[in-house]
Each structure stands twice: as C-alpha cells, then as structure tokens.
C-alpha positions as CSV (number, residue, x, y, z in Angstrom):
1,M,32.9,153.4,167.9
2,K,33.7,152.2,171.4
3,L,36.1,149.5,172.7
4,R,35.7,148.8,176.4
5,I,38.8,146.9,177.0
6,L,38.3,147.2,180.8
7,S,35.5,148.7,182.7
8,L,36.0,152.3,183.9
9,A,35.4,151.1,187.5
10,F,38.1,148.5,187.2
11,V,40.6,150.9,185.7
12,L,40.0,153.5,188.4
13,V,40.4,150.9,191.2
14,T,43.7,149.8,189.6
15,M,45.0,153.2,188.9
16,I,44.5,154.2,192.5
17,Q,47.3,151.8,193.4
18,I,49.8,154.3,191.9
19,T,49.0,156.8,194.7
20,A,48.6,154.2,197.5
21,C,52.4,153.9,198.0
22,K,52.6,157.6,198.7
23,N,49.6,157.7,201.0
24,K,48.6,154.4,202.6
25,T,45.5,156.0,204.3
26,L,44.1,157.3,201.0
27,K,40.7,155.5,200.3
28,P,38.9,157.6,197.7
29,E,35.3,156.7,196.8
30,L,34.8,155.1,193.4
31,G,32.2,157.6,192.5
32,S,34.5,160.5,192.9
33,L,35.9,160.6,189.4
34,D,37.3,164.1,189.7
35,L,39.1,163.3,192.9
36,L,40.6,160.2,191.4
37,R,41.8,162.1,188.4
38,G,43.4,164.8,190.6
39,E,45.3,162.2,192.6
40,L,46.5,160.5,189.4
41,L,47.8,163.7,188.0
42,L,49.6,164.6,191.3
43,C,51.2,161.2,191.3
44,G,52.0,161.4,187.6
45,K,54.5,164.2,188.3
46,E,56.6,161.5,190.0
47,F,57.1,159.7,186.7
48,G,58.8,162.6,184.9
49,D,57.6,165.4,182.6
50,V,56.1,164.8,179.1
51,S,53.8,166.7,176.8
52,F,52.4,164.7,174.0
53,S,51.0,166.8,171.2
54,E,48.9,164.0,169.7
55,S,46.7,163.3,172.8
56,C,43.0,163.8,172.2
57,S,40.4,165.7,174.2
58,P,41.6,168.4,176.6
59,E,39.9,166.5,179.5
60,T,42.1,163.4,179.0
61,R,45.4,165.2,178.1
62,Q,46.9,164.9,181.6
63,T,45.9,161.2,181.9
64,F,47.3,160.6,178.4
65,N,50.6,162.3,179.4
66,L,50.8,160.2,182.6
67,A,50.3,157.1,180.4
68,I,53.2,158.2,178.1
69,S,55.4,158.8,181.2
70,L,54.7,155.3,182.5
71,L,55.3,153.9,179.1
72,H,58.7,155.6,178.9
73,S,59.7,153.9,182.2
74,F,58.5,150.5,181.0
75,E,55.7,150.5,183.6
76,Y,53.8,148.7,180.9
77,A,50.9,147.4,182.9
78,E,50.0,150.8,184.4
79,A,50.6,152.6,181.1
80,E,48.0,150.3,179.4
81,K,45.5,150.9,182.2
82,A,46.0,154.7,181.8
83,F,45.5,154.5,178.1
84,V,42.4,152.4,178.7
85,Q,41.1,155.1,181.0
86,V,41.5,157.6,178.2
87,I,39.5,155.3,175.9
88,D,36.8,155.1,178.5
89,A,36.6,158.8,178.6
90,D,37.1,159.4,174.9
91,P,36.4,156.3,172.8
92,E,37.1,158.3,169.6
93,C,40.8,158.9,170.6
94,A,42.7,156.9,168.0
95,M,46.0,157.6,169.8
96,A,44.8,155.9,173.0
97,Y,44.4,152.6,171.1
98,W,48.0,153.3,169.7
99,G,49.0,153.7,173.3
100,V,47.7,150.3,174.4
101,A,49.4,148.7,171.4
102,M,52.7,150.3,172.4
103,S,52.2,149.2,176.0
104,I,52.1,145.6,175.0
105,Y,54.9,145.8,172.4
106,H,58.0,145.6,174.8
107,G,60.6,146.1,172.0
108,L,63.7,145.6,174.2
109,W,62.2,142.6,176.1
110,A,61.1,139.1,174.9
111,P,59.1,138.9,171.6
112,P,55.4,139.1,172.3
113,G,53.3,136.0,172.1
114,D,50.5,135.3,169.6
115,A,47.7,136.6,171.9
116,V,49.5,139.9,172.3
117,L,50.1,140.3,168.6
118,K,46.4,139.5,167.8
119,K,45.4,142.1,170.4
120,G,47.7,144.7,168.9
121,N,46.3,144.1,165.5
122,K,42.7,144.5,166.6
123,L,43.5,147.7,168.5
124,L,45.3,149.3,165.5
125,A,42.5,148.3,163.2
126,I,40.1,150.3,165.3
127,A,42.5,153.2,165.5
128,Q,42.9,153.3,161.7
129,E,39.1,153.8,161.3
130,L,38.9,156.7,163.7
131,P,39.3,160.3,162.7
132,K,42.9,161.6,163.5
133,S,45.6,164.0,162.5
134,K,48.2,163.3,159.9
135,K,50.9,162.8,162.6
136,A,48.6,160.4,164.5
137,T,48.0,158.5,161.3
138,Q,51.8,158.1,160.9
139,Y,52.3,157.0,164.4
140,I,49.7,154.3,164.0
141,A,51.1,153.2,160.6
142,A,54.5,152.9,162.2
143,I,53.7,150.5,165.0
144,S,51.3,148.7,162.6
145,A,54.5,147.8,160.6
146,F,55.5,145.7,163.6
147,Y,52.1,144.0,164.1
148,T,51.3,143.3,160.5
149,D,52.0,139.8,159.1
150,W,53.3,138.6,162.4
151,E,52.3,135.0,161.5
152,T,54.8,134.9,158.6
153,V,57.4,137.6,159.3
154,D,60.0,137.2,162.1
155,N,60.3,139.5,165.1
156,Q,63.6,141.1,164.1
157,T,62.4,142.0,160.6
158,R,59.2,143.5,162.0
159,K,61.2,145.6,164.6
160,T,63.3,146.9,161.7
161,R,60.2,147.8,159.7
162,Y,58.9,149.8,162.7
163,A,62.2,151.6,163.1
164,Q,62.2,152.5,159.4
165,K,58.7,153.9,159.7
166,M,59.6,155.9,162.8
167,K,62.6,157.3,160.9
168,E,60.2,158.6,158.3
169,L,58.2,160.3,161.0
170,F,61.4,161.7,162.6
171,D,62.7,163.1,159.3
172,E,59.4,165.0,159.0
173,Y,59.1,166.1,162.6
174,D,62.7,166.2,163.9
175,T,61.9,169.0,166.4
176,D,59.1,167.0,168.0
177,T,60.4,165.6,171.3
178,E,58.1,162.5,171.5
179,V,58.7,161.6,167.8
180,T,62.4,161.8,168.4
181,V,62.3,159.7,171.6
182,F,60.1,157.0,170.1
183,Y,62.3,156.9,167.0
184,A,65.5,156.5,169.1
185,L,63.9,153.7,171.1
186,A,62.7,151.9,167.9
187,L,66.2,152.3,166.4
188,R,67.8,150.8,169.6
189,A,65.3,148.0,169.6
190,S,66.1,147.1,166.0
191,A,69.8,146.6,166.7
192,A,70.9,143.0,166.0
193,P,72.4,141.4,169.2
194,T,75.3,140.1,167.1
195,D,76.3,143.6,165.8
196,K,79.3,144.4,168.0
197,T,79.9,147.8,166.3
198,Y,76.8,149.0,168.2
199,A,76.1,151.4,165.3
200,K,72.4,151.7,166.0
201,Q,72.9,152.0,169.7
202,K,75.5,154.8,169.2
203,Q,73.2,156.6,166.8
204,A,70.2,156.4,169.2
205,G,72.3,157.5,172.1
206,K,73.6,160.5,170.2
207,I,70.1,161.6,169.2
208,L,68.9,161.3,172.8
209,E,71.9,163.0,174.4
210,L,71.3,166.2,172.3
211,L,67.7,166.1,173.3
212,F,68.4,165.5,177.0
213,E,70.1,168.9,177.1
214,K,66.8,170.5,176.3
215,E,64.5,168.1,178.2
216,P,66.4,167.2,181.4
217,N,63.3,165.8,183.2
218,H,62.0,163.6,180.4
219,P,61.9,160.0,181.6
220,G,62.1,158.4,178.2
221,I,65.2,160.2,177.1
222,A,67.2,159.2,180.2
223,H,65.9,155.7,180.1
224,Y,66.8,155.0,176.5
225,I,70.2,156.6,176.8
226,I,71.0,153.9,179.4
227,H,69.7,151.1,177.2
228,S,71.7,152.5,174.2
229,Y,74.9,152.4,176.3
230,D,74.3,149.2,178.3
231,Y,77.5,147.6,177.0
232,A,81.0,147.4,178.5
233,E,82.4,149.3,175.5
234,L,79.9,152.1,175.8
235,A,78.9,152.3,179.5
236,E,81.0,155.3,180.4
237,L,78.9,157.3,178.0
238,G,75.8,156.6,180.1
239,L,77.1,157.1,183.6
240,V,75.9,160.8,184.1
241,T,72.5,159.9,182.8
242,A,72.2,156.8,184.9
243,R,72.8,158.9,188.1
244,R,70.1,161.3,186.9
245,Y,67.3,158.9,185.8
246,A,66.2,157.7,189.2
247,E,65.7,161.4,190.2
248,I,63.5,162.0,187.2
249,A,61.0,159.2,188.0
250,P,61.2,158.3,191.7
251,N,57.9,156.4,191.8
252,S,58.9,154.0,189.0
253,A,60.5,150.8,190.2
254,H,62.0,150.3,186.7
255,A,63.5,153.8,186.7
256,Q,65.1,153.1,190.1
257,H,66.5,149.9,188.7
258,M,67.8,151.1,185.3
259,P,70.9,153.0,186.5
260,S,72.3,149.7,187.7
261,H,72.6,148.5,184.1
262,I,75.4,151.1,183.7
263,F,76.7,150.6,187.3
264,T,77.1,146.9,186.6
265,R,78.9,147.4,183.3
266,L,81.4,149.7,185.2
267,G,81.7,147.6,188.3
268,L,80.2,150.3,190.6
269,W,78.7,147.8,193.0
270,E,77.7,150.0,195.9
271,E,75.8,152.3,193.6
272,S,74.1,149.2,191.9
273,I,73.2,147.9,195.3
274,Q,71.6,151.1,196.5
275,T,69.6,151.8,193.4
276,N,68.2,148.2,193.3
277,I,67.3,148.4,197.0
278,N,65.2,151.5,196.0
279,S,63.7,149.7,193.0
280,A,62.7,146.6,195.1
281,S,61.2,148.8,197.7
282,S,59.1,150.7,195.1
283,A,58.0,147.4,193.5
284,M,57.0,145.9,196.9
285,C,54.9,149.0,197.6
286,Y,53.2,148.6,194.2
287,A,52.5,144.9,194.8
288,E,51.1,145.6,198.2
289,S,48.6,147.9,196.7
290,T,47.8,145.8,193.6
291,A,47.9,142.2,194.9
292,P,48.5,142.0,198.7
293,G,50.7,139.1,199.6
294,A,52.1,138.8,196.0
295,H,55.4,139.9,194.5
296,W,55.8,141.9,191.3
297,D,58.3,140.8,188.6
298,Q,60.1,144.2,189.0
299,E,61.0,143.4,192.6
300,V,62.4,140.0,191.4
301,H,64.3,141.7,188.6
302,A,66.0,144.1,191.1
303,M,66.8,141.1,193.3
304,G,68.7,139.5,190.5
305,Y,70.9,142.5,190.1
306,L,71.3,142.8,193.9
307,V,72.6,139.3,194.2
308,Y,75.0,139.8,191.4
309,A,76.4,143.0,193.0
310,H,76.6,141.4,196.5
311,L,78.6,138.5,195.1
312,Q,81.1,140.9,193.5
313,T,81.7,142.5,196.8
314,G,82.2,139.1,198.4
315,N,79.0,139.5,200.5
316,N,77.6,136.0,200.5
317,Q,75.4,136.7,203.5
318,L,73.4,139.4,201.7
319,A,73.3,137.4,198.5
320,K,71.9,134.3,200.3
321,E,69.4,136.5,202.2
322,Q,68.0,137.5,198.8
323,Y,67.7,133.9,197.7
324,N,66.1,132.8,201.0
325,Y,63.6,135.7,200.6
326,L,62.8,134.5,197.0
327,K,62.2,131.0,198.3
328,S,59.6,132.5,200.7
329,F,57.4,133.9,197.9
330,E,54.0,132.3,197.5
331,K,52.5,134.5,194.7
332,I,54.1,136.4,191.9
333,F,52.8,138.4,189.0
334,P,52.9,138.3,186.1
335,E,54.6,135.0,185.3
336,S,57.3,136.3,183.0
337,F,60.7,135.6,181.5
338,V,62.1,138.2,184.0
339,I,61.0,136.1,187.0
340,A,62.1,132.9,185.3
341,Y,65.6,134.2,184.5
342,T,66.2,135.6,188.0
343,A,64.8,132.6,189.8
344,A,67.1,130.2,187.9
345,A,70.1,132.5,187.9
346,I,70.3,133.4,191.6
347,P,71.0,129.8,193.0
348,A,73.3,129.2,190.0
349,R,75.3,132.3,190.7
350,I,75.6,131.9,194.4
351,T,77.1,128.4,194.0
352,V,79.4,128.8,191.1
353,E,80.7,132.2,192.0
354,N,81.8,130.7,195.3
355,R,83.2,127.6,193.6
356,N,80.9,125.6,195.9
357,W,80.9,122.8,193.4
358,K,79.2,120.1,195.5
359,E,76.2,122.4,196.1
360,A,76.2,123.5,192.5
361,A,75.9,119.9,191.3
362,T,72.6,119.5,193.2
363,I,70.8,122.8,193.0
364,E,67.1,122.8,191.9
365,L,64.7,125.2,190.3
366,P,62.5,127.1,192.8
367,Q,59.2,125.4,192.9
368,N,57.4,127.8,195.2
369,L,56.8,130.4,192.4
370,G,54.3,128.3,190.4
371,M,56.3,128.8,187.2
372,D,55.7,126.6,184.2
373,W,59.4,126.0,183.6
374,K,58.7,124.2,180.3
375,Q,58.0,127.7,178.8
376,F,61.5,129.0,179.6
377,P,64.2,126.7,178.1
378,W,66.9,129.4,178.1
379,Q,66.4,130.2,181.8
380,V,66.3,126.5,182.7
381,S,69.6,126.0,181.0
382,L,71.3,128.3,183.5
383,L,70.6,125.8,186.2
384,H,71.8,122.8,184.3
385,F,75.0,124.7,183.3
386,A,75.8,125.3,187.0
387,R,74.9,121.7,187.8
388,A,77.3,120.5,185.0
389,L,80.1,122.6,186.3
390,G,79.5,121.3,189.8
391,A,79.5,117.7,188.6
392,I,82.8,118.2,186.6
393,H,84.6,119.7,189.6
394,T,83.4,116.9,191.9
395,N,84.6,114.3,189.4
396,D,81.2,113.1,188.4
397,I,81.5,113.1,184.7
398,E,78.5,110.8,184.2
399,S,76.2,113.4,185.8
400,A,77.9,116.2,183.9
401,T,77.2,114.4,180.7
402,T,73.6,114.0,181.7
403,E,73.3,117.8,182.3
404,L,75.1,118.4,179.0
405,N,72.5,116.3,177.2
406,I,69.7,118.2,178.9
407,M,71.2,121.5,177.7
408,I,71.5,120.2,174.2
409,T,67.8,119.3,174.3
410,L,67.0,122.8,175.6
411,Q,69.0,124.4,172.8
412,N,67.1,122.3,170.2
413,E,63.8,123.6,171.7
414,L,65.1,127.2,171.2
415,I,66.2,126.4,167.6
416,A,62.7,125.1,166.9
417,L,61.3,128.3,168.3
418,E,63.6,130.2,165.9
419,D,65.1,132.1,168.9
420,A,68.6,132.5,167.6
421,Y,69.9,134.7,170.4
422,K,68.9,132.4,173.2
423,S,69.9,129.2,171.4
424,N,73.3,130.8,170.9
425,Q,73.5,131.6,174.6
426,V,72.8,128.0,175.5
427,G,75.3,127.0,172.8
428,I,78.1,128.9,174.6
429,Q,77.3,127.0,177.8
430,I,77.3,123.7,175.9
431,K,80.7,124.4,174.4
432,T,82.0,125.4,177.8
433,I,80.9,122.1,179.4
434,E,82.3,120.1,176.6
435,A,85.6,121.9,177.1
436,W,85.7,121.1,180.8
437,I,84.8,117.5,180.3
438,Q,87.7,117.2,177.8
439,L,90.0,118.7,180.4
440,H,88.9,116.3,183.0
441,N,89.5,113.5,180.6
442,G,93.1,114.6,180.1
443,N,92.6,116.1,176.6
444,E,94.1,119.5,177.5
445,N,94.7,120.9,174.0
446,E,91.2,120.0,172.8
447,A,89.7,121.4,176.0
448,I,91.5,124.8,175.6
449,A,90.5,125.0,172.0
450,L,86.8,124.4,172.8
451,M,86.9,126.9,175.7
452,K,88.4,129.5,173.3
453,V,85.6,128.9,170.9
454,A,83.1,129.5,173.7
455,A,84.8,132.7,174.7
456,D,84.9,133.9,171.1
457,M,81.2,133.1,170.7
458,E,80.4,135.1,173.8
459,S,82.5,138.1,172.7
460,K,80.5,138.3,169.5
461,T,77.1,138.4,171.3
462,S,75.6,141.3,173.3
463,K,74.1,140.5,176.7
464,H,70.3,140.5,177.1
465,P,68.8,143.4,179.1
466,V,67.3,141.0,181.7
467,T,70.7,139.9,183.0
468,P,73.5,141.7,184.8
469,G,75.9,139.3,183.3
470,E,76.7,135.7,182.4
471,I,76.5,133.0,185.2
472,L,80.3,132.8,184.7
473,P,81.9,134.7,181.8
474,A,83.6,132.4,179.2
475,D,86.7,134.5,179.4
476,E,87.0,134.0,183.1
477,L,86.4,130.2,182.7
478,L,89.1,130.2,180.0
479,G,91.5,131.8,182.4
480,D,90.6,129.2,185.1
481,M,91.2,126.4,182.6
482,L,94.6,127.9,181.6
483,L,95.6,128.1,185.2
484,A,94.5,124.5,185.7
485,A,96.6,123.6,182.7
486,N,99.6,125.3,184.2
487,K,99.7,128.1,181.7
488,P,99.7,131.2,184.0
489,M,101.1,133.6,181.5
490,E,98.3,133.0,179.1
491,A,95.8,132.9,181.9
492,L,96.9,136.4,183.1
493,E,96.4,137.8,179.6
494,V,92.9,136.3,179.4
495,Y,91.9,137.6,182.9
496,S,93.2,141.0,182.1
497,L,91.0,141.1,178.9
498,N,88.1,139.9,180.9
499,L,88.5,142.7,183.5
500,K,88.5,145.3,180.8
501,K,85.1,144.1,179.7
502,R,83.8,143.2,183.2
503,P,85.6,145.5,185.7
504,N,85.6,144.7,189.4
505,R,84.4,141.2,189.1
506,F,85.5,139.4,192.3
507,N,86.6,136.1,190.6
508,G,88.2,138.0,187.7
509,I,90.4,140.0,190.0
510,Y,91.2,136.9,192.1
511,G,92.1,134.8,189.0
512,A,94.4,137.6,187.7
513,A,96.1,137.7,191.1
514,K,96.6,134.0,191.2
515,A,98.0,134.0,187.6
516,A,100.3,136.9,188.5
517,V,101.6,134.9,191.5
518,Q,102.3,131.9,189.4
519,T,104.2,133.9,186.8
520,G,106.3,135.5,189.5
521,N,105.0,139.0,188.8
522,K,104.8,140.3,192.3
523,E,103.9,143.8,191.2
524,K,100.7,142.7,189.4
525,A,99.9,140.2,192.1
526,L,100.0,142.9,194.7
527,L,98.0,145.2,192.5
528,Y,95.2,142.6,192.0
529,F,95.1,141.4,195.6
530,N,94.9,145.0,196.9
531,Q,92.0,145.6,194.4
532,L,90.3,142.5,195.9
533,I,90.6,143.8,199.4
534,L,89.4,147.3,198.4
535,L,86.5,145.8,196.5
536,T,85.3,144.0,199.7
537,E,86.2,146.4,202.4
538,K,82.6,147.4,203.1
539,S,81.1,143.9,203.0
540,N,82.8,142.1,205.9
541,S,83.3,139.3,203.4
542,D,83.9,135.8,204.7
543,R,85.4,134.5,201.4
544,P,88.7,132.7,201.8
545,E,90.2,134.5,198.9
546,I,90.3,137.7,201.0
547,E,92.4,136.0,203.7
548,E,94.7,134.6,200.9
549,A,95.1,138.2,199.6
550,K,95.9,139.6,203.0
551,A,98.4,136.8,203.7
552,Y,100.2,137.4,200.4
553,I,100.4,141.2,200.9
554,T,101.7,140.7,204.5
555,Q,104.3,138.2,203.2
556,Q,105.6,140.7,200.6
557,E,105.9,143.4,203.3
558,V,108.1,141.3,205.5
C-alpha cells in the first residue's frame, strides 16, 4: 500500500532548505538522491541526537531519526516532510505514517482544526493495516486515542486519553528513551491550564530530568523540561536546561527561542534578548531558503518575546524597531495563531507599558500581514483591551464602553467555540476594564472589588505557551488602581506579590517604588528605584521613570 502525500521531488527540494542556511552556495542536482540524503544527515546532527528503535528499513533510519529530532524541537513542517520522505522510500513503514500524524498534532499549541484531524485519522488508518512490531502497534494506538471520535469528544479529553495510552507504553518500556520522552510530553500536554498545583508538569519534569542525565544531547528531553517548568513557581527548576537546549539543536529556530520561556519567567532579560535574536536569525535563514521574501511564524514568535524583553529593560527604541520591522512584512507563512498573537500584542504592549494612553486608544491591527482576523478572537481582544485602557485614561468613557462591548462579543465567540481557556483570558480583560470604568465614575470600592476579581481569575490560570506574559498583569493593574485610590500600603503589598510572580518587570518595580515613597518607606523606595536603574543600565533608556528614580536617590543622598 502506498500513500504519496507529497511527491519525492517536492520533498527533496523542500528538505534541501535545511542545509541552505549553512551553505548558501549549495545547489545539489535533484537527481542526486544519495548526495541529498548525505547532506540531510550532516545537517541533522545540528538538531540533536536521537535513535528511534521503531524506525523501519535500514536505508531510511537516519532520515527517520532526523524527522524525530525535528519533531522534538517542534519544527513540525520539516518533520512532516522528513517522515514523508521515509514514506516515499518505504511505503510499508507504518511508523512513518505515525510520524506525520504526530507532526500535525501540536499538543502544546492550539487545538488542531477539522482538516488536520481528518488527515490524522486517514494516516493512522493506513498505519494500522500495515505490518509492524508490537511496540509500533502501541505507539499508533496511543496517538489514535487522540484522533478518534474528534467530532464528538473535546480536545482536552482526547489529550488525556493519549497520555493514558502513552503511560501504558511507558509502564511496559520504561527504559526506552523515546517512549519515555513522548510519554512525558503527552503527560505535560494533558495538564489542565487551571490546575495550579502543576502536578502533571512536575511529574513530567522529574521523569525527564532523570533521563537528561543519561541523554544530555537529546533535543526532546531538554525541550520538554522547559515546557514542564514554564511557570513562575517552577522556572528555577528549568534554568540549567534552558541554557543547555540551544546548544543541543543550534539549527532549530524553536530550540534557540525556547530558553527564553524560562528566562522570561525569571526576569533574565539580556539572556532572553540574545536567545531570541539567535532564534529570529535562524528563522529568517529558513524563510529565505523556503519562501524568499516571506517571513516564517517562528521569526515573528521570537520578535514577540524580544519586544517584551526590550520593554522590561526600558529600551523603547529597540522595541519600536521590532514593531516597524513587523509592519514592513509583505508575506508570512503559515497564517497561524502565533503570528496573530504577536501581531496584536506588540503594538498593545508598546503603548500600555509606556502608559502612552492617547496612542493606546487608537492603535490598529496590522493589515499588511494578510491575516483573517475574524479567525482569532482572543488575539483581537488584546488590541481592544489596550484601546479600552487608553480611552479610560484619556477620559473617553464612551469609547472605552464601545471597546468593552467588542471584547464581550469576542468572548461570546470563544464560548461558542467551547474554548474555555481563551474565553477566560478575555474574561479577565473584561473584568479589568469594567473595574477601571467604575473607578473613573467615582465608584472606588466597586472598582477595587472588580479588579481583585480579575487578579484572582488570572492567578488561577496558567499562561499560554505563545505569550511571554499578559499585556498588563492584573496584579500590577490592581496596584496601579490602589495607588490611584490613595491606598499606597495595600498597593505596595500587591506590587510585591506581583514581582514574586513576575520578577524584574519594569512597571512592577516602578509601581512598588512609588508605593514605597507614598508610604514613607525610604528603605524600600531606594531598593526598588535602584533595581530599576540596574535593570536599565545597558539599554540607554529614555523612559522618564529612570530620571525620577535617579532624582529620588540623589535627594536621599543629600
């Protein structure tokens, strides 16, 4: 039985792109199959070391291992192409069909659409009919638990079913590296975003840490440790691995980016900036080879984290350069939730982080990217949230109410789509805007009560992997509101809590300093203002808060 998902010629042309970044002059002939395979294998070493026991013919083993390496670094498109190359060479390889189904699964990202789910089912139906080992049968049965009954069973339940099947596999083959790695990923992906005990994340992280001691060059182990600990409460556990991962898979844009998830949680902005510069560079190289003149979503993803980090160091110039660069794009690929999130978040962040309320009230979604924004209600809400805050702070409550109603409509769309996580995220924003409108209207107690509800909602929800953080944290906005209500003691307590969860945030530190000044606590005011200056010492920041900090410190020294 043969399934020609893509022609061999097309796959070979596309897979050459992996090597093109390393050698721009390389132009192999299409007919030279052995030459192409040799180059792929050489390049594959740059994606980490794996050895998958359930690959098929000896002739395709190295390509199969390359596909697994790419899969472990979430280079999904290239992983799929590599698995297809295996199918072209060995149509009877059941695990290659499994590999394509895994490449389109994206367990930690957005739920797959109907077309993807149909494709996965077809691939697995073919794999189930082909001869295979007992372990291969179990692998295929496990991921089939996710794809089966997708029309009637929700995404979270199907992810849990897959994790349960992988646990059965792990219980039987607990010394098999790949079984262990894929089980840990399935376990992590099945964690409910509302579970703040992080029980599954901790369990997955522990399994992987023990394995990492034996397999220090395995890309999946390092990658999934980072995803397991990508939370403020757990981030310290992932720091050593984060600094190691980029070295394991230097040719992977996603591998270069992933350490910044931990760096962001810990407020290590310079390290986050450098690793995302490397990631964007790698992504640009890939895009140049694959679609000249276009930009890959991994570059855009890195840009989002870059902007966030630049803003925390007070470097508006570099943050705005990234935004201007984004506005120059003419082509992107693929149109994805990653690009939609970043394109909406960047202008929102730049305006509200700087308290540039007048500009925030009028920002627009980038139209140069060709995005169908109707497909991304959560992302669109980010922009309307910023616009509403801008309108409130410029005393335009009518416009703020209009933006609030738009956000309510967007939340209803997400509820209709049964996307509980994203509808809740928009719900936090709605509650925040309602609170600030009440404050503007003079209803101080009701405003603070609403803002505390928003902060409580946010504290009970994990962040999505696509984002470095909220547009403005609810805790931080609660502190701002308490300061505006002349409650500096309470504000200082809230800011301190916020900084424990989000260390080294520029506005969090500044807010804490202001609250300390207003309470007369000179010791804490000096502590926070000095932190602010230290945070921005390499950025040549032009933010007025820095001058205020220096003036306060000078005044205390007189």
